[in-house]
N, C-alpha and C positions, 0 to 999 in steps of 0.2 A: 280127795283123790279123784273123784269123778269130775270135779270142776277142772282139775289139772288135765285130765284126759280129754275133756271136752275142748279145753283151750288148745291143747296140742293138736287135736283133730282139726280144729278151726284153722290153726296156723298152717297145718299141712295142706288143707284144702285151699287156703289162700295162696300158698306157695305154688300149688299145682295150677291154679287159675293164672297166676302171674307167669308161670312157665309157658302155659298155653298161649297167653297173650303175646309173650315175647316171640314164641315160635311163629305165630300167625303174622306178627309184624315183620319178622325176618323174611317170611315167605312172600309177604306183600312187597317188601323192598326188593327181593330177588326178582319178582315178576316185573316190577317197575324197571329194574336194571335191564332185564331181557328186552322189555318193550322199547326202552330208550335205545338200546344197542341195535335192535331191529330197525327202528326209525332212523337212527344215525346211518346205518348201512344203506338203507333205502335212499335217504337224502344224498348220501355220498355217491351212490350209483347214478342217481339222476343228475347231480352236479357234474360228475365225470362225463356222462353222456352229453350233457349240454356243452361242457368244455370241449369235448372231442368234436362235436358238431360246429361249435364256434371256431375251433382251430381249422377244421376243414374249409369252412366258409372263408376264413381269413386267408388261407393258402390260395383258394380260388380267386379271391379278390386281388391278392398280390400279383398273380399271373396277369390279370386284366390290367392292373396298374402299370406293369412293366411294358405293356403294349401301348399305353397311353402317354400323354405328355407329362412333363416333370411336375406340373402343378397337380395333376390328377394323382400321381404317385404320392405326393405330400399329403393330400387329403386322405388317401387310403391308409397311410401310416398312422395318421391321427386316429382313425377308426380302430385299427389294430391295437393301438395303445389303450384305448378305452376298453376294448374287450379283455385285454390282459389285466387291467385294473379290476374289472368285474370278476374275472376268474380268481384273482388274488383275494378279493373280498369273499368270494364263495369258499375258497380254501381256508380262509381265516375263520369263517363261520363253522366249517367242518371241524377245524382244530378245537374251537371252543366247545362244540358238542362232545368231542372226544374227551376234553378235560372234565366236562360235566359228568360223563359216564365214569371216568376214573374216580372222581370225587364221590359219587354215589357208591361205587364199588368199595372204596375205603370205608365209607360209613357202614356198609353192610358187614364188612370184615370186622369193624370195631364192635358192632352189635353182636356178632357171633362169638366174640371173645369173652 
């Protein structure tokens, strides 16, 4: 009987340790998610600011181009297109980060179940 009680107590303690480990892991994952989300928001704000600055610069350049010759306007249009491609690339990166955050959130949700 004592051996059974000792075994039961050992199993209960093991179960408690496993629960503590699980809760600690969920906490760590939650913190990682928060950190990733904060980093994502920060990167997104920086990218948006850069995009806004690039857009303002492109608008200013376009005004100059309109005052210049046709060849000058064509050159400027090429630069604007390059900036748009860079912006599209940055937005794609931001979307990828968003997907990573969603994946981690799903993992946390699965661990919590």
